[in-house]
C-alpha positions as CSV (number, residue, x, y, z in Angstrom):
1,M,93.3,83.2,142.1
2,F,93.3,85.8,139.5
3,N,97.1,86.4,139.8
4,V,97.7,82.5,139.5
5,V,95.6,82.3,136.3
6,N,97.2,85.4,135.0
7,I,100.7,84.0,135.5
8,L,99.8,80.6,134.1
9,L,98.2,82.2,131.0
10,L,101.2,84.6,130.5
11,S,103.8,81.7,131.0
12,F,101.9,79.8,128.3
13,I,102.0,82.7,125.9
14,T,105.7,83.2,126.6
15,V,106.5,79.6,125.8
16,L,104.4,79.7,122.7
17,V,106.2,82.7,121.4
18,L,109.8,81.8,122.4
19,Y,109.7,78.1,121.5
20,P,109.9,78.5,117.5
21,L,112.9,81.0,118.1
22,Y,114.6,78.6,120.4
23,F,113.9,75.6,118.1
24,V,115.5,77.5,115.0
25,V,118.6,78.2,117.2
26,S,118.8,74.6,118.3
27,A,118.2,73.2,114.8
28,S,121.0,75.4,113.4
29,F,123.5,73.7,115.7
30,S,122.2,70.3,115.2
31,N,123.0,67.4,112.7
32,P,120.3,67.8,110.1
33,T,119.7,64.0,110.1
34,Y,118.1,64.4,113.6
35,I,116.0,67.4,112.4
36,L,114.6,65.4,109.3
37,K,113.8,62.5,111.5
38,G,112.0,64.6,114.0
39,E,114.2,63.6,116.9
40,M,115.4,67.2,117.7
41,W,112.8,69.3,119.5
42,L,114.5,70.9,122.4
43,W,118.3,70.5,122.8
44,P,120.7,70.4,119.8
45,K,121.5,66.8,118.7
46,G,124.8,66.0,117.0
47,F,126.1,69.4,117.8
48,N,128.1,71.1,114.9
49,V,128.6,74.5,113.2
50,D,128.8,73.1,109.7
51,S,125.8,75.1,108.6
52,Y,127.2,78.4,109.7
53,T,130.6,77.5,108.0
54,K,128.7,77.1,104.7
55,V,126.7,80.2,105.2
56,F,129.7,82.4,105.7
57,E,131.6,80.7,102.9
58,N,128.9,82.1,100.5
59,K,130.3,85.5,99.2
60,D,126.7,86.7,98.4
61,I,125.5,86.3,102.0
62,V,128.7,88.1,103.5
63,N,128.2,90.9,100.9
64,G,124.4,91.1,101.6
65,F,125.2,91.3,105.3
66,I,127.7,94.1,104.8
67,N,125.2,96.0,102.6
68,T,122.3,95.6,105.0
69,L,124.6,96.9,107.8
70,K,125.5,99.9,105.8
71,Y,122.0,100.7,104.6
72,T,120.7,100.3,108.2
73,T,123.3,102.5,109.8
74,I,123.2,105.3,107.2
75,G,119.6,105.1,106.8
76,T,118.7,105.2,110.5
77,L,121.0,108.1,111.0
78,I,119.3,110.0,108.2
79,N,115.9,109.1,109.5
80,L,116.7,110.2,113.0
81,I,118.0,113.6,112.0
82,M,115.0,114.2,109.6
83,T,112.5,113.1,112.1
84,I,114.1,115.5,114.8
85,M,114.2,118.3,112.4
86,A,110.5,118.0,111.6
87,A,109.2,117.2,115.0
88,Y,111.0,120.0,117.1
89,P,109.4,123.0,115.1
90,L,106.1,121.4,115.0
91,S,106.2,120.9,118.8
92,R,106.8,124.7,119.4
93,K,103.8,126.8,120.2
94,D,105.5,129.9,118.7
95,F,105.9,128.1,115.2
96,Y,103.6,130.0,112.8
97,G,101.8,127.7,110.4
98,K,102.6,124.4,112.2
99,N,99.0,123.1,111.7
100,V,99.0,123.6,108.0
101,I,102.4,121.8,107.7
102,M,101.2,119.0,110.0
103,A,98.0,118.8,107.8
104,I,100.2,118.4,104.7
105,F,102.3,115.7,106.4
106,V,99.3,113.8,107.5
107,F,97.8,114.0,103.9
108,T,100.8,112.1,102.7
109,M,100.1,109.2,105.1
110,F,96.9,108.5,103.0
111,F,97.6,109.6,99.5
112,G,100.7,108.8,97.5
113,G,101.9,109.1,93.9
114,G,102.0,105.3,93.3
115,L,104.8,102.9,92.5
116,I,105.3,103.8,88.7
117,P,105.5,107.7,89.3
118,T,107.7,107.1,92.2
119,Y,109.9,104.8,90.1
120,L,110.2,107.3,87.3
121,L,111.1,110.1,89.8
122,I,113.9,108.0,91.4
123,R,115.2,107.0,88.0
124,D,115.3,110.7,86.8
125,L,117.1,111.6,90.0
126,G,119.8,109.1,89.2
127,M,119.4,107.0,92.3
128,I,118.8,103.6,90.7
129,D,121.3,101.0,91.8
130,T,122.9,103.3,94.3
131,L,123.1,103.4,98.1
132,W,120.7,106.5,98.2
133,V,117.8,104.5,96.8
134,M,117.7,102.5,99.9
135,V,117.9,105.5,102.4
136,I,116.4,108.6,100.8
137,P,112.9,107.7,99.6
138,N,111.8,106.7,103.0
139,A,113.9,109.2,105.0
140,V,111.1,110.1,107.3
141,A,107.9,108.5,108.5
142,V,105.0,110.8,109.4
143,W,103.7,108.4,112.1
144,N,107.1,108.7,113.9
145,I,107.1,112.5,113.4
146,I,103.7,112.6,115.3
147,I,105.0,110.3,118.1
148,M,108.2,112.4,118.5
149,R,106.3,115.8,118.3
150,T,103.9,114.6,121.0
151,F,106.9,113.4,123.2
152,F,108.5,116.9,122.9
153,Q,105.1,118.7,123.7
154,T,104.3,116.6,126.8
155,T,107.7,115.8,128.3
156,I,109.9,118.9,127.9
157,P,108.6,121.7,130.1
158,L,108.0,124.9,128.0
159,E,109.3,127.0,130.9
160,L,112.7,125.3,130.5
161,Q,112.8,126.3,126.9
162,E,111.7,129.8,127.6
163,S,114.3,130.1,130.5
164,A,117.0,129.0,128.0
165,Q,115.8,131.7,125.5
166,I,116.0,134.3,128.1
167,D,119.6,133.3,128.8
168,G,120.3,133.8,125.2
169,C,120.0,130.3,123.6
170,G,118.7,130.0,120.1
171,N,116.5,127.2,118.9
172,I,119.3,125.0,117.6
173,R,121.1,125.4,120.9
174,I,117.9,124.6,122.8
175,L,117.4,121.5,120.7
176,L,121.0,120.2,121.1
177,K,121.6,121.1,124.7
178,I,118.2,120.7,126.3
179,V,115.5,118.9,124.3
180,L,117.6,116.0,122.9
181,P,119.3,115.0,126.2
182,L,115.9,114.8,127.8
183,S,114.4,112.7,124.9
184,M,116.5,109.7,125.0
185,P,113.5,107.3,125.5
186,V,111.8,108.5,122.3
187,I,115.1,108.5,120.3
188,A,115.7,104.9,121.4
189,V,112.2,104.0,120.1
190,M,112.9,105.8,116.8
191,I,116.3,104.0,116.4
192,L,114.6,100.6,117.0
193,F,111.7,101.5,114.7
194,Y,113.9,102.6,111.8
195,A,116.7,100.2,112.1
196,V,114.3,97.2,112.2
197,G,112.5,98.7,109.1
198,H,115.8,99.0,107.2
199,W,117.1,95.6,108.3
200,N,114.0,93.8,107.1
201,S,113.5,95.8,104.0
202,Y,113.7,93.9,100.7
203,F,110.9,95.3,98.5
204,Q,112.7,98.5,97.8
205,A,115.7,96.6,96.8
206,L,113.8,94.3,94.6
207,I,112.3,97.3,92.7
208,Y,115.4,99.6,92.4
209,L,118.4,97.4,92.6
210,S,119.6,95.2,89.7
211,D,123.4,94.8,90.6
212,K,123.8,91.9,92.8
213,E,126.8,93.6,94.6
214,N,124.3,96.2,96.0
215,F,121.7,93.5,97.2
216,P,120.9,93.6,101.0
217,L,120.9,90.4,102.9
218,Q,117.1,90.0,102.9
219,L,117.1,89.8,99.0
220,I,120.0,87.4,99.1
221,L,118.3,85.1,101.6
222,R,115.1,85.4,99.5
223,E,117.0,84.2,96.5
224,I,118.6,81.3,98.4
225,L,115.4,80.1,100.1
226,I,112.9,80.8,97.4
227,R,114.6,80.5,94.1
228,G,116.6,77.3,94.9
229,E,120.0,78.9,94.9
230,M,120.7,77.0,98.1
231,D,120.5,73.8,95.9
232,E,123.1,75.3,93.5
233,M,125.2,76.1,96.6
234,I,125.2,72.6,97.8
235,K,125.8,71.0,94.4
236,A,129.0,73.0,94.2
237,T,130.3,70.9,97.0
238,S,129.8,67.6,95.0
239,E,127.8,66.0,97.9
240,T,125.4,63.1,97.4
241,F,121.6,63.9,96.9
242,L,121.0,62.9,100.5
243,N,123.7,64.8,101.9
244,Q,122.5,67.8,99.8
245,K,119.1,67.4,101.3
246,L,120.5,67.3,104.9
247,S,122.7,70.3,104.3
248,V,119.7,72.3,102.9
249,E,117.9,71.6,106.2
250,G,120.8,72.8,108.3
251,L,121.5,75.9,106.1
252,K,117.8,76.9,106.2
253,Y,118.0,77.4,110.1
254,A,121.5,79.0,110.0
255,V,120.4,81.7,107.5
256,L,117.6,82.5,109.6
257,I,119.7,83.1,112.6
258,V,122.2,85.1,110.7
259,A,119.5,87.4,109.4
260,N,117.8,88.2,112.7
261,L,120.8,88.1,115.2
262,P,121.7,91.8,114.9
263,M,118.2,92.9,115.7
264,L,118.0,90.5,118.6
265,I,121.3,92.0,120.0
266,L,120.1,95.5,119.4
267,Y,116.8,95.3,121.4
268,P,118.0,94.5,124.9
269,F,120.1,97.7,124.9
270,L,117.1,99.9,123.9
271,Q,114.5,97.9,125.9
272,R,114.8,100.1,129.0
273,Y,113.8,103.1,127.1
274,F,111.2,101.4,124.8
275,V,108.1,101.2,127.0
276,K,108.5,104.8,128.4
277,G,109.3,106.3,125.1
278,F,106.5,104.5,123.2
279,M,103.8,105.1,125.8
280,V,104.4,108.9,126.3
281,G,105.0,109.4,122.6
282,S,101.9,107.4,121.4
283,I,99.4,110.0,123.0
284,K,98.5,111.8,119.9
285,G,97.5,115.5,120.1
């Protein structure tokens, strides 16, 4: 009886979570007339890809997509390297002063300089309106260092590292040849955490970027959806007011799919590592 109730409850929750996403996908391929009339609720009605055509004809969206892809790729690579470089020494028992360094790291989780001093620092470093302002200020997250350090401590046998040292391996070779190949689950988790963070990031761009050519996709979508630039884009096509309203409805769903599709594609490839890496790494020590 318990299993039946459990299956029914989980099935209900699954439908509840997946239906909004499914509705957005169906709506993006439907004729907006049926959406406004409320006649489309499951399958696409009046199937067409006009909304996607209009989205990709917008140069700002294409440019924002390329920028976001660039920020996500470079930023995640930097995040991963910095996190490994911090976590590995802190996981070693023979690293003198690791507790003090860890305490300093943790201190920064609770206390920061604030927005204005941070802005002044970034301005003085000459990073305003550059690629680096999107990838350097948040190059490492202390929480992720703790997860990765714990994974190294609990999963990689110390005897294996000591054996490699006896055979003449230095720390860098141990890290590259032994530790990292055995740490794919936690590396996959880190890639997912950092990549999703970069992909969805827009506040940093809002503060530090003023040149529209450097805007990420999220900032472009924000302008389109909130500031009414979608209306301007539609007016440029000289459609009637009713057609404008219909086009806005279709575009709204199409841009949501464009913004989320890369992360939806990435997750299945990392999913098999995700549970193991997250559970082992989340045991704090």
